[in-house]
Each structure stands twice: as C-alpha cells, then as structure tokens.
C-alpha positions in Angstrom: 44.7 -72.0 19.4 43.6 -75.0 17.3 43.9 -72.9 14.2 47.4 -71.7 15.1 49.2 -74.9 15.9 49.5 -78.4 14.4 49.8 -80.9 17.2 50.6 -84.6 17.0 51.3 -87.1 19.8 52.6 -90.5 20.3 51.9 -93.0 23.1 48.8 -91.3 24.6 51.1 -88.4 25.6 48.3 -85.8 25.9 46.2 -88.0 28.1 49.1 -88.7 30.3 50.0 -85.0 30.4 46.4 -83.9 31.1 45.7 -86.5 33.8 49.0 -86.9 35.6 50.5 -83.5 35.1 47.6 -81.0 34.8 49.6 -78.0 36.0 52.4 -78.6 33.5 49.8 -79.2 30.8 48.1 -75.9 31.6 51.5 -74.1 31.5 52.2 -75.4 28.0 48.7 -74.4 26.8 49.0 -70.9 28.3 52.5 -70.6 26.8 51.4 -71.5 23.3 48.1 -69.6 23.6 49.9 -66.3 24.5 52.7 -66.7 21.9 52.7 -64.4 18.8 55.1 -64.8 16.0 56.1 -61.3 15.1 57.8 -59.9 12.0 60.7 -58.6 14.1 61.3 -62.2 15.4 61.8 -63.4 11.8 64.0 -60.4 10.8 66.3 -60.6 13.8 69.8 -61.6 12.7 71.0 -65.0 13.8 74.0 -65.9 15.9 72.4 -66.4 19.3 69.2 -67.8 20.8 66.2 -66.8 18.7 63.6 -64.4 20.1 61.1 -67.2 19.7 63.0 -69.6 22.0 63.7 -66.8 24.4 60.0 -65.9 24.6 58.7 -69.4 25.0 61.5 -70.5 27.4 61.1 -67.3 29.4 57.3 -67.9 29.9 57.9 -71.4 31.2 60.7 -70.3 33.5 58.4 -67.8 35.1 56.0 -70.7 35.8 58.7 -72.6 37.6 60.3 -74.6 34.8 64.1 -74.9 34.9 66.9 -75.7 32.6 68.0 -79.1 33.9 71.2 -81.2 33.4 71.5 -84.8 34.5 74.6 -86.5 36.0 74.2 -90.2 35.0 76.7 -93.0 35.5 76.6 -96.8 35.2 78.6 -99.2 37.2 80.7 -101.9 35.5 82.5 -104.1 38.0 82.1 -101.4 40.6 83.7 -98.9 38.2 81.5 -95.8 37.5 81.3 -94.9 33.8 79.8 -91.5 32.9 76.8 -91.6 30.5 76.7 -88.2 28.8 73.3 -86.6 28.4 72.3 -83.1 27.2 70.5 -80.6 29.3 66.8 -80.0 28.8 65.9 -76.4 28.3 62.6 -76.6 30.2 62.0 -79.3 32.8 59.4 -79.5 35.5 58.0 -82.5 37.5 59.0 -85.2 34.9 57.9 -83.1 31.9 60.5 -81.8 29.5 60.0 -79.3 26.7 62.4 -78.3 23.9 62.0 -75.4 21.5 63.7 -76.0 18.1 63.1 -73.0 15.9 66.1 -72.7 13.6 68.8 -75.1 14.7 70.6 -77.8 12.9 68.5 -81.0 12.4 70.9 -82.9 14.6 69.3 -81.1 17.6 66.2 -83.3 16.9 68.4 -86.4 17.3 69.8 -85.0 20.5 66.4 -84.2 22.0 64.8 -87.6 21.0 67.7 -89.6 22.3 67.8 -87.7 25.5 64.0 -88.2 26.0 64.4 -91.9 25.4 67.3 -92.4 27.9 65.6 -90.3 30.6 62.3 -92.1 30.1 64.0 -95.5 30.5 65.6 -94.2 33.7 62.2 -93.1 34.9 63.3 -89.5 35.1 61.1 -88.2 32.3 57.4 -89.0 31.8 56.5 -86.7 28.9 58.7 -85.0 26.3 57.6 -82.0 24.2 59.2 -80.6 21.1 57.9 -77.2 19.7 59.1 -76.5 16.2 58.1 -74.6 13.1 56.0 -75.7 10.2 57.9 -76.3 7.0 55.4 -74.2 5.1 56.5 -71.1 6.9 59.3 -71.0 4.4 57.0 -69.2 2.1 56.7 -66.4 4.7 60.4 -66.3 5.2 61.0 -66.0 1.5 58.5 -63.1 1.2 60.3 -61.3 4.0 63.7 -61.8 2.4 64.9 -64.2 5.1 64.6 -67.5 3.2 68.3 -68.3 3.1 68.5 -67.9 6.9 66.0 -70.8 7.3 67.6 -73.5 5.1 66.3 -77.0 4.3 68.8 -78.5 6.7 67.5 -76.6 9.7 64.8 -77.7 12.2 61.3 -77.8 10.8 58.4 -80.2 10.8 59.2 -82.3 7.8 62.7 -83.0 9.2 61.3 -83.9 12.7 58.6 -86.5 11.8 60.9 -89.0 10.0 63.1 -89.0 13.0 60.2 -89.5 15.3 58.8 -92.4 13.2 62.2 -94.1 13.4 62.3 -94.0 17.2 58.8 -93.7 18.6 58.2 -92.3 22.1 55.4 -90.9 24.2 55.6 -87.5 22.7 53.6 -84.5 21.6 54.8 -82.4 18.7 53.7 -78.9 18.1 54.4 -76.8 15.1 53.8 -73.1 14.7 51.6 -72.0 11.8 51.5 -68.8 9.9 48.3 -67.8 11.7 50.5 -67.2 14.7 52.1 -64.4 12.8 50.6 -61.0 13.5 51.9 -58.0 11.6 51.7 -56.7 8.1 49.3 -59.1 6.4 50.9 -61.5 4.0 48.7 -63.7 1.8 48.3 -67.1 3.5 49.4 -70.3 1.9 46.8 -73.0 1.1 48.2 -75.4 3.7 46.6 -73.4 6.5 43.3 -75.2 6.2 44.8 -78.4 7.7 46.3 -76.8 10.8 43.1 -76.7 12.9 42.1 -80.3 12.1 45.5 -81.6 13.3 45.2 -79.7 16.6 42.0 -81.6 17.4 44.0 -84.7 18.0 45.6 -83.3 21.1 43.9 -80.3 22.7 40.3 -81.2 21.7 40.4 -84.7 23.1 42.9 -84.8 25.8 41.9 -87.4 28.4 39.5 -89.3 26.2 39.9 -92.8 24.8 40.4 -91.2 21.4 43.4 -89.1 22.6 45.8 -90.8 20.3 44.8 -89.5 16.9 47.7 -89.3 14.4 46.9 -87.1 11.4 47.0 -88.3 7.8 49.0 -91.3 6.9 50.8 -91.6 10.2 48.0 -93.4 12.1 48.3 -96.9 10.8 52.1 -96.8 10.7 52.3 -95.8 14.4 49.8 -98.4 15.4 52.1 -101.0 14.0 55.2 -99.6 15.6 55.2 -100.9 19.1 58.6 -99.8 20.2 59.5 -99.1 23.8 59.4 -95.4 24.1 59.0 -92.1 25.9 55.8 -90.1 26.2 56.5 -86.9 24.2 54.5 -83.9 23.0 
C-alpha cells in the first residue's frame, strides 16, 4: 500500500484518526488496500459518477458509511438564517471522506470549505480527500484519454495549493500508477517517490512523528498556524 499511494496529512490527522477513530481508520485502509485502478475504469466515457468513485464509495457504504447532508441555521435577533452546506459523500462517526477523481477543481474548494465549517461546528473531526496523482496524465495520454482528464480537473497539483491556503486537520491520498493493473505500461520516473511519502501517514500513525509533510511543505506548514479541521 505504501508503494501505491502518496499520503500527506495536516494537523496530526492520522494520529487523531488512528487513536480516536480506529474503526473508521481501518475502513479507509481496507478500502484503499483493496482498490485496483483498471484500464476499463479509465476508458469508461464520462457523464456520470466515475467507476473509481462508485467503487470506493460503495466499499465504505458497505462498512456503514453514509452520504450525509447537514441542515445548519444561525439565529440573528431570533430570526433563523439558513447556512448552506454541501453533503459529504462518505460520513461516519465524525469522519468525512470525499473522492475527487475527475471533477472540476472547484469541488476541492467545496470540500475544504465544508470541512472547515463542520469542524468549527464540532460535527466533523477528520476530513479525508482521495484524488489522483497529476503524473497519471502520462498514463491517460498513452491510453488515448488525455483530453478527458484536462489540467482544470481534480488532481494532486491542483489540490495542494488550495490546502496550503486554508490549512486543516486533513489527510490527502493520491492514487499512483502502481495501483493500475492491466496491460503493462512503462512506468514514469515519478513512481520512486510514492512509497516515501506514504511513510508519513500509514507507517507512523500514532507516533510523535506522525506529522511528516513531504518535500518543501514541512516548514511552510509549521509556520501556518491557522484554525483548521483535521483532514486526510
């Protein structure tokens, strides 16, 4: 699993998840461990929910996770004012997980803002976003599906700048090309870094070193002490 996913966290999210929500933590590990990115998933025409999201969401729903909406209002001079929020696709026991495979990048803003608000209202403890590695574009191009996964869609390099702008307690998982099983396609050189990044979460969850931010992110996140939401 450490070779197949790149995982980063903010705000000791993995430690919180492992210690306070061990069942949900195990659900997420089992879900990702059993996931296989198939050629048919990539070649499936768009227009609806992707097979990747259907598979990951379906696994969690079988474990008791639910799609959850929240009816939030604030009172101003005894007058209730609705506060719109978006549903979370997978929610269980104060843990939320969103899969963003090939949506518009605005979905990241929606997810992160939703996590922030629900955290401040003490409804959400840990938020998780699962997305794709930007380098998977090489694979899509070789399969003739490059235009379907444009630069303005959800992928790792679009997510992290948004996360850095509004830090929360979060864990972020990206799917690497090693998750792809099918006709062998020459791997890209970026693969060597995927396993190293995963150590920061799964290898050390619960330890004092749990917050390990890969590459240049570490110092920047140490400086950014913004009120936030635990997210994976």
